[in-house]
N, C-alpha and C positions, 0 to 999 in steps of 0.2 A: 610688344611693348620692351620700350630699353629697362635694362636692369641699373639701375644709381645705387650709389655708395651715401653711406651716412654714418659720420663720425658720432660717438652718443660717448658721454662721458658719464659715469654710473661709479656708485661707490662699490668697494669690493663686496659687500655685506650684502649688498642688493642682487651685485652680480652673484655670487654664490649661491643666492636664493632661485634666480632664477635659472641657473641652470640644475637646481633639484626640482624646482616647477617642470619646467624642458623634459629633463629624465623621466621623470613619472609620466608624463604624457609622449612618452615616447617620441620626442623631438630634440634638434637641434634648439640650441639659445635663440639663433637668428631663424628660426620657422617661428618659434616661441612669440617674438617681437611681432614679426608679421600679422602673426595672428589676433595680439591684440591689438595692433595698431587697425585691422581691418574691422574688429570689434566696437572697437571705438567711433571708425568710420561709419560704421551701419546704425551704431546707437544714436550720432549726432542725424544722420540722414533722416531715422525716423521722428527725430522730433523738430526737425529744421527744414527739411524738405533735400532733394538730390544734391549735390555739391556738383554743379558744372566747371570743368577746368577747361582749359586751352592744352591741346594735345600738342604739346613742342618737342 
């Protein structure tokens, strides 16, 4: 699995709050974002079925 980069624009208040949540969970902000994305995808797939993607 290739690791890709993603730029994200986020206001400073939201970023600060993300850091608080991540610190509370014992994670980096990056790890916390990945967990949130994974949870979002799982929730979507529960409702709409598995997402099939081309593996490029």
